[in-house]
C-alpha positions in Angstrom: 32.7 49.8 7.5 35.2 47.2 6.3 35.7 46.1 2.7 37.4 42.9 1.9 38.9 42.4 -1.6 39.7 39.3 -3.5 41.1 38.5 -6.9 39.4 35.3 -8.1 41.1 33.1 -10.7 41.0 29.4 -11.6 42.5 26.8 -13.9 46.0 28.3 -14.2 47.3 24.8 -15.2 50.9 25.4 -14.5 53.3 23.3 -16.6 57.0 23.0 -16.8 56.9 23.5 -20.6 54.7 26.6 -20.4 56.5 29.4 -18.5 54.0 32.0 -19.6 51.5 30.5 -17.2 53.9 31.3 -14.3 54.0 34.9 -15.7 50.2 35.1 -15.4 50.3 33.9 -11.8 53.0 36.5 -11.0 50.8 39.2 -12.7 47.8 38.3 -10.5 49.9 38.4 -7.3 51.4 41.8 -8.3 47.9 43.1 -9.0 46.7 41.8 -5.6 49.6 43.6 -3.9 48.7 46.9 -5.6 45.0 46.8 -4.7 45.6 45.1 -1.3 43.6 42.0 -2.1 43.7 38.3 -1.2 43.8 35.8 -4.0 41.5 32.7 -4.4 42.6 30.0 -6.9 39.6 27.8 -7.5 41.1 24.5 -8.8 43.8 23.3 -11.1 46.6 25.5 -10.2 48.8 22.7 -11.7 48.1 20.6 -14.8 49.2 17.4 -13.0 51.0 16.0 -10.0 54.1 15.6 -12.1 54.1 19.3 -13.0 53.5 20.2 -9.4 56.6 18.2 -8.3 58.7 19.9 -11.0 57.4 23.4 -10.2 56.8 23.3 -6.4 60.0 25.0 -5.5 59.5 27.8 -8.1 55.9 28.3 -7.1 56.8 28.5 -3.4 59.5 31.0 -4.3 57.0 33.2 -6.2 54.4 33.1 -3.3 57.1 34.0 -0.8 58.0 37.1 -2.9 54.4 38.2 -2.4 54.2 37.2 1.3 51.8 40.0 2.2 49.2 38.5 -0.2 47.0 35.9 1.4 46.3 33.0 -1.1 43.5 30.5 -0.8 43.7 27.4 -3.0 41.3 24.5 -3.5 42.2 21.4 -5.6 40.5 20.9 -9.0 40.3 17.7 -11.1 43.7 17.7 -12.7 45.6 18.6 -9.5 43.5 16.7 -7.0 46.4 14.5 -6.1 48.9 17.3 -5.7 48.2 18.3 -2.0 47.8 14.9 -0.3 51.1 15.0 1.6 50.8 18.3 3.4 52.7 20.3 0.8 54.0 23.7 1.9 53.8 26.7 -0.4 54.4 29.4 2.2 53.0 31.0 5.3 50.7 33.2 3.3 49.2 30.2 1.3 46.2 28.3 2.7 45.2 25.0 1.1 41.5 24.3 1.5 41.9 20.7 0.4 39.9 18.7 2.8 36.9 16.7 1.7 34.0 17.3 1.7 34.9 20.9 2.4 37.2 23.2 4.4 36.3 26.5 6.0 38.5 29.4 7.2 37.8 32.9 8.4 39.4 35.8 6.8 38.7 39.4 7.8 35.2 38.7 8.9 34.4 36.6 5.8 34.0 32.8 6.1 35.7 31.1 3.1 34.3 27.7 2.3 36.3 25.6 -0.1 34.7 22.7 -1.9 37.3 20.8 -4.0 36.4 18.4 -6.8 35.2 15.1 -5.5 34.0 11.9 -7.2 32.1 9.8 -4.7 29.7 12.4 -3.5 27.5 15.0 -5.2 28.1 18.7 -4.8 24.5 19.1 -3.6 25.2 16.6 -0.8 28.4 18.5 0.2 26.6 21.8 0.3 23.8 20.4 2.4 26.4 19.5 5.1 27.6 23.1 5.5 26.3 25.4 8.2 26.4 28.9 6.9 26.2 30.9 10.1 28.0 34.0 9.0 28.9 36.1 6.0 30.4 33.6 3.5 31.8 33.0 0.1 32.0 29.6 -1.6 34.9 28.3 -3.6 33.5 25.5 -5.9 35.2 23.5 -8.6 32.1 22.3 -10.4 29.4 23.0 -13.0 26.4 25.3 -12.3 23.2 23.9 -13.9 21.0 26.9 -14.7 19.7 28.6 -17.8 21.3 31.9 -16.8 24.8 30.4 -17.2 24.9 30.5 -21.0 28.6 29.9 -21.3 28.3 26.8 -19.0 25.4 25.5 -21.1 27.4 25.9 -24.3 30.4 24.1 -22.7 28.3 21.2 -21.6 26.7 20.9 -25.0 30.1 20.9 -26.8 32.0 18.7 -24.3 29.1 16.4 -23.3 30.0 16.5 -19.6 28.1 17.4 -16.4 31.2 17.8 -14.2 30.4 17.8 -10.4 27.1 19.6 -10.9 25.2 21.9 -8.6 22.0 23.9 -8.8 20.7 27.4 -7.8 18.8 26.0 -4.8 22.1 24.5 -3.5 23.6 28.0 -2.9 20.4 29.8 -1.8 21.5 30.4 1.8 21.2 34.1 2.6 24.7 34.1 4.2 26.4 33.1 0.9 27.1 36.4 -0.8 29.5 35.3 -3.6 30.3 32.0 -5.3 33.8 31.7 -6.9 33.8 28.9 -9.4 36.4 27.0 -11.4 36.6 24.5 -14.2 35.3 26.6 -17.2 38.4 27.7 -19.1 36.9 29.5 -22.1 36.3 33.0 -20.7 34.9 35.3 -18.0 31.2 34.7 -17.1 29.4 36.6 -14.4 26.0 35.1 -13.4 23.3 36.6 -11.2 21.5 33.7 -9.5 19.3 33.6 -6.5 20.1 37.2 -5.6 23.8 36.6 -5.5 26.8 36.8 -7.8 28.5 33.8 -9.2 31.5 33.9 -11.5 33.7 31.7 -13.7 36.7 33.9 -14.5 38.1 31.5 -17.1 41.8 30.6 -17.3 44.1 33.5 -16.9 45.9 32.3 -20.1 44.6 30.7 -23.2 44.9 26.9 -22.8 43.2 25.8 -25.9 41.5 26.8 -29.1 38.2 27.6 -27.4 39.8 30.0 -24.9 39.1 33.1 -26.9 39.2 36.8 -25.9 41.1 38.9 -23.4 42.0 36.9 -20.3 40.6 38.2 -17.0 40.3 37.7 -13.3 37.4 38.7 -11.1 38.1 41.6 -8.7 35.6 41.2 -5.8 35.0 43.7 -3.0 32.7 42.7 -0.1 31.3 45.2 2.4 31.1 43.2 5.6 28.5 45.7 7.1 26.0 46.0 4.2 26.9 42.6 2.7 27.0 44.2 -0.7 29.3 42.7 -3.4 31.0 44.7 -6.1 32.7 42.9 -8.9 34.9 44.1 -11.8 36.3 42.3 -14.8 40.0 42.8 -14.4 41.9 42.4 -17.7 45.3 40.6 -17.6 47.6 42.9 -19.5 50.4 40.4 -20.3 50.8 37.4 -22.5 49.1 36.4 -25.8 45.4 35.7 -26.1 43.3 34.2 -28.9 40.8 35.8 -31.1 38.6 33.8 -33.5 36.0 35.0 -36.1 34.1 33.2 -38.8 32.8 34.8 -42.0 30.3 33.2 -44.4 30.7 33.9 -48.1 27.9 33.3 -50.6 28.1 33.8 -54.3 27.9 37.4 -55.2 28.9 38.9 -51.7 32.6 38.1 -51.9 33.7 41.8 -52.0 31.3 42.7 -49.2 32.5 40.0 -46.9 36.2 40.5 -47.6 35.7 44.2 -46.8 34.1 43.1 -43.5 37.1 40.9 -42.8 39.5 43.8 -43.4 37.5 46.1 -41.1 37.3 43.4 -38.4 41.1 43.0 -38.5 41.6 46.8 -38.4 39.3 47.2 -35.4 41.0 44.4 -33.4 44.7 45.0 -34.0 46.6 44.0 -30.9 50.2 42.8 -30.8 49.2 40.4 -28.1 46.4 38.7 -30.1 46.7 35.3 -31.9 44.1 36.1 -34.6 42.4 33.4 -36.7 39.8 34.2 -39.3 37.8 31.3 -40.8 36.3 31.8 -44.2 33.6 29.3 -45.3 30.9 29.2 -47.9 30.7 29.2 -51.7 31.9 31.8 -54.3 31.6 32.7 -57.9 35.2 33.8 -57.8 38.0 31.5 -58.7 40.4 30.2 -56.1 43.2 32.5 -57.3 41.1 35.6 -56.7 40.4 34.4 -53.1 44.0 33.5 -52.5 45.2 36.9 -53.6 42.7 38.7 -51.4 43.7 36.6 -48.4 47.4 37.2 -49.1 46.9 41.0 -49.3 45.1 41.0 -45.9 47.8 39.0 -44.2 50.6 41.2 -45.7 48.7 44.3 -44.5 48.1 43.2 -40.9 50.5 40.5 -40.0 52.7 42.9 -38.0 49.7 44.1 -36.0 49.1 40.8 -34.3 51.1 38.3 -32.3 50.1 35.9 -35.0 47.6 36.1 -37.9 45.9 33.2 -39.8 43.2 33.5 -42.4 41.9 30.0 -43.4 40.1 30.0 -46.7 37.7 27.0 -46.6 35.4 28.3 -49.4 34.5 26.3 -52.4 34.5 28.0 -55.9 31.5 27.3 -58.1 32.5 29.9 -60.8 31.9 27.6 -63.8 28.7 26.1 -62.5 27.2 29.5 -61.7 28.3 31.3 -64.9 27.3 28.4 -67.1 23.7 28.0 -66.1 21.0 30.7 -65.9 18.9 28.5 -63.5 21.7 28.4 -61.0 22.2 32.2 -61.4 18.5 32.8 -60.7 18.7 30.6 -57.6 21.7 32.4 -56.3 20.1 35.8 -57.0 17.0 34.9 -55.1 19.0 33.6 -52.1 21.1 36.8 -52.1 17.9 38.9 -51.7 16.3 36.6 -49.2 15.6 37.9 -45.7 16.2 34.6 -43.9 19.0 34.6 -41.4 22.6 33.9 -42.6 22.7 30.3 -41.2 19.5 29.3 -43.0 20.7 31.0 -46.2 24.1 29.3 -46.0 22.5 25.9 -45.6 20.0 26.5 -48.4 22.8 27.6 -50.8 24.9 24.6 -49.8 22.1 22.1 -50.5 21.1 24.0 -53.7 24.5 24.2 -55.3 25.3 20.6 -54.6 22.0 19.5 -56.1 22.6 21.6 -59.2 26.2 20.2 -59.4 24.9 16.7 -59.3 22.2 17.2 -61.9 24.1 19.4 -64.3 27.5 17.7 -64.3 
């Protein structure tokens, strides 16, 4: 029985101005050394060809320090022009850069790399491949399937259908794992057509939507049974982002602010860049809210890498206290069993209507 291990990452987006991204790459290579795994980097190792030129020497030096770790890289969208001149990153690094795909054998596993391409559909590429042995796919593209909730959310928010493929495209029984890239936000493991697919997310937070602990996928394939075990491996260096929104409605200010305090207490981490967003409407004045926010920041600011509490609430103290009809409306909304989003929208419309009529 032979077990083959991989650490799967993507979208490192190395940049000259962001040395912490190099630190994340080093951490992954160190981890691979410890657990005796190869590394697959599924697209956008670099943010641009310019960054690649500036960092090529440094990155080659890093890979050479971990010469016992086999590294397999495919181009993504932002670094698709990086590897056109036969660049050399070390004897342990294999660039699967050819279009429409490149395949290579590693310890009884066929690795098929499909980089981002613009003049052919991913379905067309996959139809060209002959999967005649135990295989894993490296794909820089977008899975269109309802099981991939994070992908669906990203498409909805960003309005793109980047190099799409579909469950039937990867249905071949010899494909046991699909390592994907392009989705930065976070780790997503998908069970599809009886096989495991994974977007590991960027190993560092690249933007405001990249929230939560950063991870890589630790994949172990049994070449005899063809079973695949996958673990979420938390990256233990560098800062990461946490975001949480709280909705305040008139009368529940104390309850919500207590929830904020408990959330901060439960998530204290010196590596976390924490942002709390407060929205809604209050019967308290702005000074009361400001003081509560100030107290929370003073209490917990040393417990995080950074801490922001953004108070976007609107105070309707005078309107509510001055009109019994408004008070009755607020009271009924407070006791309503409708979900919080509906309640928030109803209070928003109601208060604004009262404000217009009673002003």
